[in-house]
C-alpha positions as CSV (number, residue, x, y, z in Angstrom):
1,M,3.6,-5.7,-23.4
2,R,4.9,-2.5,-25.0
3,N,8.6,-1.5,-24.5
4,Q,7.7,1.6,-22.5
5,L,6.0,-0.6,-19.8
6,R,8.7,-3.3,-20.0
7,E,11.5,-0.8,-19.4
8,K,9.6,1.0,-16.6
9,I,8.9,-2.3,-14.8
10,I,12.6,-3.4,-15.0
11,R,13.8,0.1,-13.9
12,V,11.4,0.2,-10.9
13,C,12.3,-3.4,-9.9
14,N,16.0,-2.6,-10.0
15,D,15.5,0.6,-7.9
16,K,13.4,-1.2,-5.3
17,I,15.8,-4.1,-5.1
18,A,18.7,-1.7,-4.7
19,Q,16.9,0.2,-1.9
20,K,15.3,-2.6,0.1
21,G,17.0,-5.9,-1.0
22,E,16.1,-8.9,-3.0
23,T,13.1,-9.8,-0.8
24,V,11.2,-6.7,-1.5
25,G,7.7,-7.3,-2.9
26,L,5.7,-5.1,-5.3
27,S,2.2,-4.7,-6.6
28,F,1.6,-3.5,-10.1
29,Y,0.7,-0.1,-8.6
30,A,4.4,0.4,-7.8
31,F,5.0,1.3,-11.5
32,F,2.7,4.3,-11.4
33,A,2.4,7.6,-9.5
34,N,-0.6,8.1,-7.1
35,K,-2.0,10.3,-9.8
36,N,-3.5,8.2,-12.7
37,D,-1.8,10.1,-15.6
38,D,-1.7,7.1,-18.0
39,P,-4.8,4.9,-17.6
40,E,-4.0,2.8,-20.7
41,L,-0.5,1.9,-19.5
42,L,-2.0,1.1,-16.0
43,M,-4.6,-1.2,-17.5
44,E,-1.9,-2.9,-19.6
45,A,0.1,-3.6,-16.4
46,A,-3.0,-4.8,-14.6
47,E,-4.0,-7.1,-17.4
48,W,-0.5,-8.6,-17.5
49,W,-0.3,-9.0,-13.7
50,I,-3.9,-10.1,-13.0
51,R,-5.4,-11.8,-16.0
52,K,-2.4,-13.1,-17.9
53,H,-0.3,-14.4,-14.9
54,Q,-2.8,-14.4,-12.1
55,L,-0.2,-13.0,-9.7
56,D,-0.9,-12.2,-6.0
57,H,-1.2,-8.6,-5.0
58,F,2.4,-8.5,-3.8
59,V,5.1,-10.4,-5.6
60,K,8.9,-10.4,-5.2
61,A,10.5,-7.7,-7.4
62,V,13.2,-10.2,-8.5
63,K,10.5,-12.5,-9.9
64,I,8.7,-9.7,-11.7
65,R,11.9,-8.5,-13.2
66,S,12.9,-12.0,-14.4
67,M,9.4,-12.6,-15.9
68,V,9.6,-9.3,-17.9
69,E,13.2,-9.9,-19.0
70,Q,12.2,-13.3,-20.3
71,G,9.4,-11.9,-22.3
72,Q,6.6,-13.5,-20.3
């Protein structure tokens, strides 16, 4: 995973946790605007989420942040 995506995921997770608490769930779409302005980055996130880790559609933000921080 490139650093740009890693930093974005951690930032979004931190923001969502601060807003809604530690039980908030996210999908990989949470890291992108409704407008698909970076399809390569979106596909990289989808590959990491779906193919590599086989995560459910919604996963707790604290879990995602932890996985990314640990380099998974």
